[in-house]
C-alpha positions, 0 to 999 in steps of 0.5 A, spaced: 500 500 500 502 507 499 505 509 505 500 514 509 504 520 510 507 521 517 507 513 518 513 508 519 513 500 519 510 498 526 516 498 531 518 492 534 515 493 541 508 495 538 507 489 533 501 485 534 497 479 530 494 483 524 491 477 522 487 476 529 485 483 528 482 482 521 478 476 523 475 480 529 474 486 525 470 482 519 466 479 525 464 486 529 466 492 525 460 494 520 462 495 513 469 492 514 470 489 507 471 482 506 474 483 499 479 484 496 483 478 498 489 481 500 490 481 508 489 487 512 496 492 513 498 496 518 503 502 519 504 506 525 504 513 526 510 516 528 507 522 532 504 521 539 508 520 545 503 515 549 498 511 546 500 507 540 496 509 533 496 505 527 493 506 520 489 500 517 488 499 510 484 493 507 482 494 500 480 502 499 477 502 506 482 506 511 481 506 519 485 508 525 487 504 531 488 506 538 491 501 543 494 501 550 502 500 550 505 493 552 508 493 558 507 495 565 503 502 566 501 506 571 494 505 574 488 509 571 493 511 565 492 510 557 485 509 558 483 508 551 475 506 553 475 513 556 477 516 549 472 512 545 467 514 550 468 522 549 469 521 542 462 518 541 459 523 545 462 529 541 461 526 534 454 525 536 453 532 538 456 534 531 463 536 534 469 535 529 472 528 531 473 522 527 467 517 528 469 512 533 467 505 530 468 500 535 471 499 542 474 492 544 476 490 551 478 483 549 486 483 550 486 476 547 485 479 540 492 484 539 494 484 547 491 490 549 484 494 549 483 498 543 478 502 539 477 503 531 475 510 528 474 513 521 480 515 518 479 523 516 483 526 510 486 532 512 493 536 513 497 535 519 502 541 521 508 538 525 511 545 525 507 550 529 509 556 525 506 553 519 511 555 514 508 551 508 502 556 508 501 563 506 500 568 512 493 569 511 492 562 511 496 561 517 492 566 521 486 563 519 488 556 521 490 559 528 483 562 529 479 556 526 483 552 532 481 557 537 474 557 535 474 550 535 476 550 542 471 555 544 466 551 541 468 544 545 468 548 552 461 551 550 458 544 551 454 542 557 456 535 560 449 533 561 447 535 553 453 530 551 451 525 556 457 525 560 455 527 567 460 521 570 465 523 565 470 526 571 470 529 578 470 536 576 470 540 582 477 540 585 481 540 578 486 545 579 488 542 586 488 535 583 493 538 578 498 541 582 501 535 585 505 530 580 501 524 581 502 521 574 504 521 567 499 526 564 496 525 557 490 527 552 487 521 554 486 523 561 481 528 559 476 530 564 471 535 567 475 541 569 477 548 568 476 550 561 482 555 562 486 549 563 485 547 556 486 555 553 492 556 557 495 549 554 493 551 547 497 558 548 503 555 552 507 555 545 507 563 545 512 562 551 516 556 549 523 557 552 528 559 546 533 554 549 529 547 547 527 545 541 519 545 539 516 538 541 518 533 535 522 538 531 529 540 529 528 548 530 526 553 536 519 556 535 520 563 532 512 566 533 514 573 533 518 573 527 512 569 523 507 573 519 500 571 520 500 568 526 495 571 531 498 574 537 496 571 544 491 577 545 487 576 538 486 568 540 484 570 547 479 575 544 476 570 539 476 565 544 472 569 549 467 572 543 465 565 541 464 563 548 460 570 550 465 571 556 469 577 558 476 578 555 478 579 563 482 572 564 486 575 570 488 568 572 490 566 566 498 566 568 496 561 573 494 556 568 499 558 563 504 556 569 500 549 570 501 548 563 508 548 563 509 544 569 504 539 566 508 539 560 515 538 564 511 532 567 509 529 561 516 530 558 519 526 564 514 520 563 516 520 556 523 519 557 521 514 563 517 510 558 523 510 553 528 507 559 523 502 560 522 500 552 515 502 551 515 509 549 510 510 543 515 515 539 522 514 536 525 521 539 523 519 546 530 520 549 530 527 547 525 529 552 530 528 558 533 535 557 526 539 556 524 538 563 528 543 567 527 549 562 520 547 562 519 547 569 523 554 570 518 557 565 512 555 569 515 558 575 517 564 572 509 565 569 507 563 576 510 569 579 507 574 574 502 579 577 498 581 571 497 578 564 500 582 558 501 579 552 506 581 545 501 585 541 501 592 545 507 593 549 505 600 551 506 602 558 501 608 557 495 605 559 497 606 566 496 614 564 491 614 559 486 608 560 482 605 555 475 602 556 474 595 556 470 596 550 476 600 547 481 594 549 476 589 545 475 593 539 483 594 538 484 587 539 479 585 533 482 591 529 489 588 530 486 581 528 483 584 522 489 588 520 493 582 520 489 577 517 486 581 512 489 588 511 496 587 511 496 580 506 492 585 501 497 591 501 501 588 495 495 587 491 493 594 492 500 597 491 500 594 484 493 596 482 495 603 484 502 603 480 498 602 473 499 608 468 496 614 471 493 616 465 488 610 465 481 612 466 481 607 472 486 611 476 481 613 481 477 607 481 478 603 488 481 596 487 476 590 488 480 588 494 478 594 498 471 594 497 471 587 499 475 588 505 470 594 507 464 589 507 468 584 511 470 590 516 462 592 516 460 585 518 464 585 524 462 591 527 469 594 525 466 601 522 465 608 524 470 607 530 472 614 530 465 617 532 464 616 539 456 617 539 456 611 534 462 607 536 461 608 544 469 609 544 473 614 547 478 619 544 483 615 548 480 608 545 480 611 538 487 614 538 490 607 539 486 604 534 487 609 529 495 608 530 494 601 528 490 603 522 496 608 520 500 602 519 497 601 512 496 607 507 489 604 505 487 601 512 483 607 515 478 607 509 477 599 510 474 601 517 470 607 514 475 612 518 478 616 513 479 623 512 476 627 509 469 623 511 471 623 518 471 630 519 465 631 514 461 626 518 463 629 525 460 636 522 454 633 520 453 629 526 454 635 530 451 641 526 447 638 521 439 638 521 435 632 521 434 633 513 441 633 512 443 628 516 438 623 513 440 625 506 447 625 507 450 623 514 446 616 513 449 614 507 456 616 509 456 612 515 453 606 511 459 607 506 455 608 500 458 615 498 464 619 500 465 626 501 470 632 500 471 638 504 473 645 500 476 650 504 483 652 502 484 657 496 489 658 491 490 665 491 490 667 498 494 665 504 489 660 507 492 659 513 489 665 515 482 663 513 479 670 514 483 671 507 478 667 504 475 669 497 470 664 495 463 667 496 456 665 498 450 669 497 443 668 498 438 669 492 431 667 494 431 660 496 438 658 494 445 660 495 450 662 490 457 660 490 463 663 486 470 662 487 476 657 487 478 651 492 484 647 491 487 641 495 480 638 495 482 631 498 478 625 495 474 629 490 477 624 485 474 618 488 468 615 483 464 614 489 465 622 492 458 625 491 458 631 496 462 637 498 462 641 504 464 648 502 466 654 506 465 660 503 465 668 505 458 671 505 457 677 501 454 684 503 455 682 511 457 686 516 459 682 522 466 681 525 471 677 521 470 671 524 462 671 523 463 672 515 463 665 513 458 659 512 459 652 511 454 649 506 453 642 503 454 642 495 453 635 491 458 634 486 454 633 480 451 640 480 451 645 474 457 650 475 462 645 479 468 643 475 474 639 477 479 642 474 485 638 475 488 633 480 494 636 484 500 631 485 504 631 492 511 630 491 510 627 485 504 622 487 497 623 485 495 619 491 489 615 488 488 611 494 485 617 497 481 620 491 487 625 489 487 632 491 483 637 486 483 644 484 475 645 484 472 651 481 465 654 482 461 658 477 454 661 479 453 654 483 446 654 486 444 650 492 438 650 496 438 654 502 436 648 506 443 645 505 446 651 509 449 648 515 447 651 522 446 658 519 449 664 516 456 666 519 457 660 523 462 657 519 468 658 523 464 656 529 463 649 525 470 649 523 473 649 530 468 644 532 471 640 526 478 641 528 478 638 534 477 630 534 477 630 527 484 633 526 488 629 531 486 623 527 491 625 523 496 625 529 494 618 531 494 615 525 501 618 524 504 614 530 502 608 526 506 610 520 512 611 524 512 604 527 512 601 520 518 606 518 522 604 524 520 596 523 523 597 516 529 601 519 531 595 524 530 590 519 534 593 514 539 595 519 539 587 521 540 585 514 545 590 510 553 589 511 557 595 510 565 596 512 565 589 514 559 589 519 551 590 520 548 597 519 546 596 526 553 595 529 555 602 526 554 607 532 550 612 528 545 607 525 544 605 532 543 612 535 538 613 529 534 607 532 534 609 539 532 616 537 526 614 533 523 609 539 524 615 543 521 620 538 515 615 537 514 614 545 514 622 546 509 623 540 504 617 542 504 620 550 502 627 547 497 624 542 494 620 548 494 626 552 490 631 547 485 625 546 484 624 554 483 632 554 478 632 549 474 626 553 475 630 559 474 637 558 472 637 551 475 640 544 475 647 546 478 646 553 483 642 549 486 647 544 493 647 547 494 640 547 491 639 540 495 645 537 501 642 541 500 635 538 499 638 531 506 640 531 510 634 535 507 628 531 508 630 524 515 633 526 517 626 530 514 621 525 518 625 519 524 624 523 523 617 523 521 616 516 527 620 514 532 616 518 529 609 515 530 612 508 537 614 510 538 606 512 535 604 506 539 608 501 537 608 494 531 603 495 528 608 501 526 613 495 524 608 490 517 604 489 521 598 493 519 601 500 513 605 502 518 610 505 517 615 500 510 615 500 510 616 508 515 622 507 510 625 502 504 624 506 507 626 513 511 632 510 504 634 507 501 634 514 505 640 516 501 644 512 494 640 511 493 640 519 495 648 519 502 650 518 507 649 525 508 657 525 500 658 526 500 652 531 506 655 535 503 662 535 496 659 538 500 655 543 504 661 546 498 665 546 494 660 550 501 659 555 501 666 556 494 666 558 495 660 563 501 663 566 497 670 567 492 666 571 497 662 575 500 669 577 493 672 579 491 666 583 498 667 587 496 674 589 
C-alpha cells in the first residue's frame, strides 16, 4: 500500500497479530470489507508520545487504531475506553472528531484494549509556525483552532451525556501535585482555562529547547500571520460570550508548563523502560528543567500582558474595556486581512496614471470594507456611534496608520471623518438623513473645500470664495484647491466654506459652511494636484475645484449664516488629531523597516546596526515615537475630559510634535535604506510625502506655535493672579 504520510513500519515493541485483528474486525466492525483478498496492513504513526496509533488499510477502506502500550503502566493511565467514550459523545453532538467505530476490551485479540475510528483526510502541521502556508492562511488556521476550542468548552456535560465523565470540582488542586504521567487521554471535567492556557503555552516556549518533535526553536514573533496571544484570547472569549478579563490566566499558563515538564519526564521514563510510543523519546530528558523554570517564572507574574501592545501608557491614559476589545479585533483584522492585501493594492495603484481607472478603488478594498462592516469594525472614530473614547480611538487609529489604505477599510478616513463629525454635530435632521446616513453606511464619500489658491489660507479670514443668498438658494463663486478625495468615483458631496457677501459682522462671523453635491451645474474639477510627485489615488487625489454661479438650496446651509468658523473649530478638534494618531502608526512601520534593514545590510565589514550612528538613529526614533504617542494620548484624554475647546493647547501642541517626530523617523529609515528608501521598493517615500504634507494640511507649525504661546501666556497670567 502507499505509505500514509507521517507513518513508519510498526516498531518492534508495538507489533501485534494483524491477522487476529482482521478476523475480529470482519466479525464486529460494520462495513469492514471482506474483499479484496489481500490481508489487512498496518503502519504506525510516528507522532504521539503515549498511546500507540496505527493506520489500517484493507482494500480502499482506511481506519485508525488506538491501543494501550505493552508493558507495565501506571494505574488509571492510557485509558483508551475513556477516549472512545468522549469521542462518541462529541461526534454525536456534531463536534469535529473522527467517528469512533468500535471499542474492544478483549486483550486476547492484539494484547491490549483498543478502539477503531474513521480515518479523516486532512493536513497535519508538525511545525507550529506553519511555514508551508501563506500568512493569511496561517492566521486563519490559528483562529479556526481557537474557535474550535471555544466551541468544545461551550458544551454542557449533561447535553453530551457525560455527567460521570470526571470529578470536576477540585481540578486545579488535583493538578498541582505530580501524581502521574499526564496525557490527552486523561481528559476530564475541569477548568476550561486549563485547556486555553495549554493551547497558548507555545507563545512562551523557552528559546533554549527545541519545539516538541522538531529540529528548530519556535520563532512566533518573527512569523507573519500568526495571531498574537491577545487576538486568540479575544476570539476565544467572543465565541464563548465571556469577558476578555482572564486575570488568572498566568496561573494556568504556569500549570501548563509544569504539566508539560511532567509529561516530558514520563516520556523519557517510558523510553528507559522500552515502551515509549515515539522514536525521539530520549530527547525529552533535557526539556524538563527549562520547562519547569518557565512555569515558575509565569507563576510569579502579577498581571497578564501579552506581545501585541507593549505600551506602558495605559497606566496614564486608560482605555475602556470596550476600547481594549475593539483594538484587539482591529489588530486581528489588520493582520489577517489588511496587511496580506497591501501588495495587491500597491500594484493596482502603480498602473499608468493616465488610465481612466486611476481613481477607481481596487476590488480588494471594497471587499475588505464589507468584511470590516460585518464585524462591527466601522465608524470607530465617532464616539456617539462607536461608544469609544478619544483615548480608545487614538490607539486604534495608530494601528490603522500602519497601512496607507487601512483607515478607509474601517470607514475612518479623512476627509469623511471630519465631514461626518460636522454633520453629526451641526447638521439638521434633513441633512443628516440625506447625507450623514449614507456616509456612515459607506455608500458615498465626501470632500471638504476650504483652502484657496490665491490667498494665504492659513489665515482663513483671507478667504475669497463667496456665498450669497438669492431667494431660496445660495450662490457660490470662487476657487478651492487641495480638495482631498474629490477624485474618488464614489465622492458625491462637498462641504464648502465660503465668505458671505454684503455682511457686516466681525471677521470671524463672515463665513458659512454649506453642503454642495458634486454633480451640480457650475462645479468643475479642474485638475488633480500631485504631492511630491504622487497623485495619491488611494485617497481620491487632491483637486483644484472651481465654482461658477453654483446654486444650492438654502436648506443645505449648515447651522446658519456666519457660523462657519464656529463649525470649523468644532471640526478641528477630534477630527484633526486623527491625523496625529494615525501618524504614530506610520512611524512604527518606518522604524520596523529601519531595524530590519539595519539587521540585514553589511557595510565596512559589519551590520548597519553595529555602526554607532545607525544605532543612535534607532534609539532616537523609539524615543521620538514614545514622546509623540504620550502627547497624542494626552490631547485625546483632554478632549474626553474637558472637551475640544478646553483642549486647544494640547491639540495645537500635538499638531506640531507628531508630524515633526514621525518625519524624523521616516527620514532616518530612508537614510538606512539608501537608494531603495526613495524608490517604489519601500513605502518610505510615500510616508515622507504624506507626513511632510501634514505640516501644512493640519495648519502650518508657525500658526500652531503662535496659538500655543498665546494660550501659555494666558495660563501663566492666571497662575500669577491666583498667587496674589
